[in-house]
PDB file of N, CA, C and O in Angstrom, chain B, residues numbered from 101:
ATOM      1  N   UNK B 101      31.543  -7.380  54.755  1.00  0.00           N
ATOM      2  CA  UNK B 101      32.410  -6.499  54.483  1.00  0.00           C
ATOM      3  C   UNK B 101      32.901  -6.606  52.881  1.00  0.00           C
ATOM      4  O   UNK B 101      32.966  -5.670  52.084  1.00  0.00           O
ATOM      5  N   UNK B 102      33.212  -7.944  52.654  1.00  0.00           N
ATOM      6  CA  UNK B 102      33.393  -8.207  51.304  1.00  0.00           C
ATOM      7  C   UNK B 102      32.594  -8.375  50.429  1.00  0.00           C
ATOM      8  O   UNK B 102      32.816  -8.829  49.306  1.00  0.00           O
ATOM      9  N   UNK B 103      31.596  -8.021  50.875  1.00  0.00           N
ATOM     10  CA  UNK B 103      30.709  -7.815  49.549  1.00  0.00           C
ATOM     11  C   UNK B 103      30.412  -6.419  48.954  1.00  0.00           C
ATOM     12  O   UNK B 103      29.790  -6.426  47.891  1.00  0.00           O
ATOM     13  N   UNK B 104      30.778  -5.168  49.500  1.00  0.00           N
ATOM     14  CA  UNK B 104      30.622  -4.079  49.514  1.00  0.00           C
ATOM     15  C   UNK B 104      31.225  -3.497  48.385  1.00  0.00           C
ATOM     16  O   UNK B 104      30.915  -2.442  47.831  1.00  0.00           O
ATOM     17  N   UNK B 105      32.141  -4.312  48.093  1.00  0.00           N
ATOM     18  CA  UNK B 105      32.861  -3.549  46.368  1.00  0.00           C
ATOM     19  C   UNK B 105      31.876  -3.876  45.298  1.00  0.00           C
ATOM     20  O   UNK B 105      32.118  -3.406  44.187  1.00  0.00           O
ATOM     21  N   UNK B 106      31.047  -4.440  45.415  1.00  0.00           N
ATOM     22  CA  UNK B 106      30.178  -5.224  43.912  1.00  0.00           C
ATOM     23  C   UNK B 106      28.641  -4.200  44.659  1.00  0.00           C
ATOM     24  O   UNK B 106      27.953  -3.673  43.785  1.00  0.00           O
ATOM     25  N   UNK B 107      28.345  -4.047  45.598  1.00  0.00           N
ATOM     26  CA  UNK B 107      27.016  -2.992  46.471  1.00  0.00           C
ATOM     27  C   UNK B 107      27.840  -1.853  45.588  1.00  0.00           C
ATOM     28  O   UNK B 107      27.434  -1.869  44.426  1.00  0.00           O
ATOM     29  N   UNK B 108      28.806  -0.942  45.795  1.00  0.00           N
ATOM     30  CA  UNK B 108      29.370   0.265  45.154  1.00  0.00           C
ATOM     31  C   UNK B 108      29.400  -0.024  43.897  1.00  0.00           C
ATOM     32  O   UNK B 108      28.543   0.648  43.324  1.00  0.00           O
ATOM     33  N   UNK B 109      29.960  -0.687  43.194  1.00  0.00           N
ATOM     34  CA  UNK B 109      29.759  -0.594  41.501  1.00  0.00           C
ATOM     35  C   UNK B 109      28.349  -0.966  41.088  1.00  0.00           C
ATOM     36  O   UNK B 109      28.021  -0.880  39.904  1.00  0.00           O
ATOM     37  N   UNK B 110      27.573  -1.343  41.947  1.00  0.00           N
ATOM     38  CA  UNK B 110      26.161  -1.056  41.264  1.00  0.00           C
ATOM     39  C   UNK B 110      25.578   0.214  41.082  1.00  0.00           C
ATOM     40  O   UNK B 110      24.993   0.782  40.160  1.00  0.00           O
ATOM     41  N   UNK B 111      26.097   0.646  42.884  1.00  0.00           N
ATOM     42  CA  UNK B 111      25.711   2.156  42.767  1.00  0.00           C
ATOM     43  C   UNK B 111      25.927   3.112  41.877  1.00  0.00           C
ATOM     44  O   UNK B 111      25.192   3.965  41.379  1.00  0.00           O
ATOM     45  N   UNK B 112      27.266   2.789  41.728  1.00  0.00           N
ATOM     46  CA  UNK B 112      28.018   3.887  40.489  1.00  0.00           C
ATOM     47  C   UNK B 112      27.246   3.375  39.187  1.00  0.00           C
ATOM     48  O   UNK B 112      27.108   4.294  38.379  1.00  0.00           O
ATOM     49  N   UNK B 113      26.775   2.313  38.818  1.00  0.00           N
ATOM     50  CA  UNK B 113      26.518   1.842  37.608  1.00  0.00           C
ATOM     51  C   UNK B 113      24.864   2.441  37.465  1.00  0.00           C
ATOM     52  O   UNK B 113      24.372   2.684  36.363  1.00  0.00           O
ATOM     53  N   UNK B 114      24.006   2.656  38.964  1.00  0.00           N
ATOM     54  CA  UNK B 114      22.546   3.344  38.636  1.00  0.00           C
ATOM     55  C   UNK B 114      23.011   4.706  38.560  1.00  0.00           C
ATOM     56  O   UNK B 114      22.426   5.268  37.634  1.00  0.00           O
ATOM     57  N   UNK B 115      23.935   5.574  39.233  1.00  0.00           N
ATOM     58  CA  UNK B 115      24.164   6.783  39.160  1.00  0.00           C
ATOM     59  C   UNK B 115      24.864   7.287  38.058  1.00  0.00           C
ATOM     60  O   UNK B 115      25.164   8.472  37.908  1.00  0.00           O
ATOM     61  N   UNK B 116      25.118   6.376  37.294  1.00  0.00           N
ATOM     62  CA  UNK B 116      25.620   6.891  35.770  1.00  0.00           C
ATOM     63  C   UNK B 116      24.337   6.889  34.893  1.00  0.00           C
ATOM     64  O   UNK B 116      23.999   7.793  34.129  1.00  0.00           O
ATOM     65  N   UNK B 117      23.568   5.527  35.167  1.00  0.00           N
ATOM     66  CA  UNK B 117      22.977   5.699  34.357  1.00  0.00           C
ATOM     67  C   UNK B 117      21.663   6.316  34.490  1.00  0.00           C
ATOM     68  O   UNK B 117      21.106   6.569  33.422  1.00  0.00           O
ATOM     69  N   UNK B 118      21.023   6.623  35.597  1.00  0.00           N
ATOM     70  CA  UNK B 118      20.064   7.456  36.111  1.00  0.00           C
ATOM     71  C   UNK B 118      20.311   8.896  36.638  1.00  0.00           C
ATOM     72  O   UNK B 118      19.438   9.662  37.047  1.00  0.00           O
ATOM     73  N   UNK B 119      21.280   9.070  36.582  1.00  0.00           N
ATOM     74  CA  UNK B 119      21.798  10.686  36.455  1.00  0.00           C
ATOM     75  C   UNK B 119      21.447  11.007  38.193  1.00  0.00           C
ATOM     76  O   UNK B 119      21.400  12.184  38.550  1.00  0.00           O
ATOM     77  N   UNK B 120      21.232   9.984  39.127  1.00  0.00           N
ATOM     78  CA  UNK B 120      21.214  10.099  40.693  1.00  0.00           C
ATOM     79  C   UNK B 120      21.924  10.243  41.454  1.00  0.00           C
ATOM     80  O   UNK B 120      23.102  10.196  41.099  1.00  0.00           O
ATOM     81  N   UNK B 121      21.685  10.444  42.599  1.00  0.00           N
ATOM     82  CA  UNK B 121      22.885  10.515  43.666  1.00  0.00           C
ATOM     83  C   UNK B 121      23.263   9.237  44.080  1.00  0.00           C
ATOM     84  O   UNK B 121      22.798   8.207  43.593  1.00  0.00           O
ATOM     85  N   UNK B 122      24.316   9.294  45.204  1.00  0.00           N
ATOM     86  CA  UNK B 122      24.785   7.862  45.732  1.00  0.00           C
ATOM     87  C   UNK B 122      23.615   7.638  46.676  1.00  0.00           C
ATOM     88  O   UNK B 122      23.574   6.477  47.084  1.00  0.00           O
ATOM     89  N   UNK B 123      22.769   8.335  47.079  1.00  0.00           N
ATOM     90  CA  UNK B 123      21.594   8.117  48.405  1.00  0.00           C
ATOM     91  C   UNK B 123      20.269   7.277  47.759  1.00  0.00           C
ATOM     92  O   UNK B 123      19.612   6.333  48.197  1.00  0.00           O
ATOM     93  N   UNK B 124      20.178   8.196  46.310  1.00  0.00           N
ATOM     94  CA  UNK B 124      18.942   7.615  45.517  1.00  0.00           C
ATOM     95  C   UNK B 124      19.368   6.450  45.340  1.00  0.00           C
ATOM     96  O   UNK B 124      18.775   5.537  45.914  1.00  0.00           O
ATOM     97  N   UNK B 125      20.608   6.133  44.427  1.00  0.00           N
ATOM     98  CA  UNK B 125      21.188   4.923  43.921  1.00  0.00           C
ATOM     99  C   UNK B 125      20.991   3.811  44.676  1.00  0.00           C
ATOM    100  O   UNK B 125      20.719   2.687  44.254  1.00  0.00           O
ATOM    101  N   UNK B 126      21.183   4.272  46.201  1.00  0.00           N
ATOM    102  CA  UNK B 126      21.132   3.365  47.468  1.00  0.00           C
ATOM    103  C   UNK B 126      19.760   2.864  47.465  1.00  0.00           C
ATOM    104  O   UNK B 126      19.542   1.673  47.243  1.00  0.00           O
ATOM    105  N   UNK B 127      18.958   3.576  47.663  1.00  0.00           N
ATOM    106  CA  UNK B 127      17.378   3.460  48.016  1.00  0.00           C
ATOM    107  C   UNK B 127      16.646   2.621  46.828  1.00  0.00           C
ATOM    108  O   UNK B 127      15.644   1.925  46.992  1.00  0.00           O
ATOM    109  N   UNK B 128      17.544   2.878  45.233  1.00  0.00           N
ATOM    110  CA  UNK B 128      16.638   1.978  44.410  1.00  0.00           C
ATOM    111  C   UNK B 128      17.203   0.521  44.733  1.00  0.00           C
ATOM    112  O   UNK B 128      16.329  -0.340  44.835  1.00  0.00           O
ATOM    113  N   UNK B 129      18.419   0.138  44.896  1.00  0.00           N
ATOM    114  CA  UNK B 129      18.887  -0.953  45.516  1.00  0.00           C
ATOM    115  C   UNK B 129      17.881  -1.705  46.746  1.00  0.00           C
ATOM    116  O   UNK B 129      17.339  -2.811  46.742  1.00  0.00           O
ATOM    117  N   UNK B 130      17.886  -0.534  47.852  1.00  0.00           N
ATOM    118  CA  UNK B 130      17.065  -1.454  48.568  1.00  0.00           C
ATOM    119  C   UNK B 130      15.531  -1.881  48.499  1.00  0.00           C
ATOM    120  O   UNK B 130      14.872  -2.717  49.117  1.00  0.00           O
ATOM    121  N   UNK B 131      15.233  -0.961  47.491  1.00  0.00           N
ATOM    122  CA  UNK B 131      13.318  -0.781  47.341  1.00  0.00           C
ATOM    123  C   UNK B 131      13.329  -2.293  46.557  1.00  0.00           C
ATOM    124  O   UNK B 131      12.466  -3.128  46.826  1.00  0.00           O
ATOM    125  N   UNK B 132      14.558  -2.592  45.411  1.00  0.00           N
ATOM    126  CA  UNK B 132      14.334  -3.435  44.873  1.00  0.00           C
ATOM    127  C   UNK B 132      14.182  -4.827  45.634  1.00  0.00           C
ATOM    128  O   UNK B 132      13.257  -5.628  45.504  1.00  0.00           O
ATOM    129  N   UNK B 133      15.402  -4.942  46.532  1.00  0.00           N
ATOM    130  CA  UNK B 133      15.547  -5.842  47.322  1.00  0.00           C
ATOM    131  C   UNK B 133      14.190  -5.918  48.198  1.00  0.00           C
ATOM    132  O   UNK B 133      13.472  -6.918  48.174  1.00  0.00           O
ATOM    133  N   UNK B 134      13.941  -4.921  48.873  1.00  0.00           N
ATOM    134  CA  UNK B 134      12.750  -5.361  49.651  1.00  0.00           C
ATOM    135  C   UNK B 134      11.847  -5.983  49.072  1.00  0.00           C
ATOM    136  O   UNK B 134      11.324  -6.957  49.614  1.00  0.00           O
ATOM    137  N   UNK B 135      11.415  -5.475  47.647  1.00  0.00           N
ATOM    138  CA  UNK B 135      10.081  -5.648  47.559  1.00  0.00           C
ATOM    139  C   UNK B 135       9.924  -7.061  46.679  1.00  0.00           C
ATOM    140  O   UNK B 135       8.928  -7.708  46.355  1.00  0.00           O
ATOM    141  N   UNK B 136      11.480  -7.268  46.415  1.00  0.00           N
ATOM    142  CA  UNK B 136      11.732  -8.810  45.557  1.00  0.00           C
ATOM    143  C   UNK B 136      11.821 -10.016  45.894  1.00  0.00           C
ATOM    144  O   UNK B 136      11.691 -11.050  45.238  1.00  0.00           O
ATOM    145  N   UNK B 137      12.175  -9.724  47.539  1.00  0.00           N
ATOM    146  CA  UNK B 137      12.275 -10.745  48.500  1.00  0.00           C
ATOM    147  C   UNK B 137      13.956 -11.098  47.997  1.00  0.00           C
ATOM    148  O   UNK B 137      14.295 -12.232  48.335  1.00  0.00           O
ATOM    149  N   UNK B 138      14.929 -10.381  47.326  1.00  0.00           N
ATOM    150  CA  UNK B 138      16.296 -10.652  47.068  1.00  0.00           C
ATOM    151  C   UNK B 138      17.219 -10.004  47.811  1.00  0.00           C
ATOM    152  O   UNK B 138      17.222  -8.788  48.002  1.00  0.00           O
ATOM    153  N   UNK B 139      18.102 -10.879  48.290  1.00  0.00           N
ATOM    154  CA  UNK B 139      19.119  -9.964  48.984  1.00  0.00           C
ATOM    155  C   UNK B 139      19.819  -8.818  48.166  1.00  0.00           C
ATOM    156  O   UNK B 139      20.035  -8.645  46.966  1.00  0.00           O
ATOM    157  N   UNK B 140      20.058  -8.179  49.192  1.00  0.00           N
ATOM    158  CA  UNK B 140      20.539  -6.950  48.227  1.00  0.00           C
ATOM    159  C   UNK B 140      21.955  -7.082  47.581  1.00  0.00           C
ATOM    160  O   UNK B 140      22.223  -6.435  46.569  1.00  0.00           O
ATOM    161  N   UNK B 141      22.785  -7.849  48.115  1.00  0.00           N
ATOM    162  CA  UNK B 141      24.078  -8.564  47.373  1.00  0.00           C
ATOM    163  C   UNK B 141      23.609  -9.224  46.028  1.00  0.00           C
ATOM    164  O   UNK B 141      24.115  -8.888  44.958  1.00  0.00           O
ATOM    165  N   UNK B 142      22.805  -9.998  46.104  1.00  0.00           N
ATOM    166  CA  UNK B 142      22.304 -10.425  44.617  1.00  0.00           C
ATOM    167  C   UNK B 142      21.892  -9.542  43.821  1.00  0.00           C
ATOM    168  O   UNK B 142      22.184  -9.636  42.629  1.00  0.00           O
ATOM    169  N   UNK B 143      21.038  -8.371  44.343  1.00  0.00           N
ATOM    170  CA  UNK B 143      20.542  -7.163  43.509  1.00  0.00           C
ATOM    171  C   UNK B 143      21.702  -6.572  42.817  1.00  0.00           C
ATOM    172  O   UNK B 143      21.609  -6.358  41.608  1.00  0.00           O
ATOM    173  N   UNK B 144      22.958  -6.240  43.558  1.00  0.00           N
ATOM    174  CA  UNK B 144      23.985  -5.663  43.360  1.00  0.00           C
ATOM    175  C   UNK B 144      24.480  -6.220  42.257  1.00  0.00           C
ATOM    176  O   UNK B 144      24.597  -5.623  41.187  1.00  0.00           O
ATOM    177  N   UNK B 145      24.799  -7.411  42.465  1.00  0.00           N
ATOM    178  CA  UNK B 145      25.196  -8.549  41.793  1.00  0.00           C
ATOM    179  C   UNK B 145      24.368  -8.378  40.221  1.00  0.00           C
ATOM    180  O   UNK B 145      25.305  -8.178  39.449  1.00  0.00           O
ATOM    181  N   UNK B 146      23.603  -8.369  39.736  1.00  0.00           N
ATOM    182  CA  UNK B 146      22.388  -8.416  38.586  1.00  0.00           C
ATOM    183  C   UNK B 146      22.590  -7.355  38.142  1.00  0.00           C
ATOM    184  O   UNK B 146      22.717  -7.315  36.918  1.00  0.00           O
ATOM    185  N   UNK B 147      22.684  -6.309  38.762  1.00  0.00           N
ATOM    186  CA  UNK B 147      22.853  -4.862  37.996  1.00  0.00           C
ATOM    187  C   UNK B 147      24.383  -4.521  37.476  1.00  0.00           C
ATOM    188  O   UNK B 147      24.702  -3.766  36.557  1.00  0.00           O
ATOM    189  N   UNK B 148      25.197  -5.269  38.303  1.00  0.00           N
ATOM    190  CA  UNK B 148      26.783  -5.220  37.625  1.00  0.00           C
ATOM    191  C   UNK B 148      26.900  -6.021  36.197  1.00  0.00           C
ATOM    192  O   UNK B 148      27.540  -5.664  35.208  1.00  0.00           O
ATOM    193  N   UNK B 149      26.075  -7.246  36.370  1.00  0.00           N
ATOM    194  CA  UNK B 149      26.269  -8.394  35.478  1.00  0.00           C
ATOM    195  C   UNK B 149      25.542  -7.585  34.348  1.00  0.00           C
ATOM    196  O   UNK B 149      25.970  -7.663  33.196  1.00  0.00           O
ATOM    197  N   UNK B 150      24.575  -6.896  34.615  1.00  0.00           N
ATOM    198  CA  UNK B 150      23.519  -6.247  33.256  1.00  0.00           C
ATOM    199  C   UNK B 150      24.499  -5.526  32.523  1.00  0.00           C
ATOM    200  O   UNK B 150      24.276  -5.504  31.313  1.00  0.00           O
ATOM    201  N   UNK B 151      25.915  -4.698  33.051  1.00  0.00           N
ATOM    202  CA  UNK B 151      26.595  -3.835  32.195  1.00  0.00           C
ATOM    203  C   UNK B 151      27.907  -4.710  31.688  1.00  0.00           C
ATOM    204  O   UNK B 151      28.786  -4.280  30.941  1.00  0.00           O
ATOM    205  N   UNK B 152      27.850  -5.856  32.188  1.00  0.00           N
ATOM    206  CA  UNK B 152      28.920  -6.529  31.238  1.00  0.00           C
ATOM    207  C   UNK B 152      28.565  -7.445  30.039  1.00  0.00           C
ATOM    208  O   UNK B 152      29.460  -7.931  29.347  1.00  0.00           O
TER     209      UNK B 152
END
């Protein structure tokens, strides 16, 4: 539960960048996580870090 804010921020970044819905942003994060063998939280952290 403590990692949820980072995931939500990453979803927001994807929604703003790609003009997609919450579900589509979630699916993007999950897809990248599953296909790169990187934990979802780490993918989310990378997305947020790329915006800073």
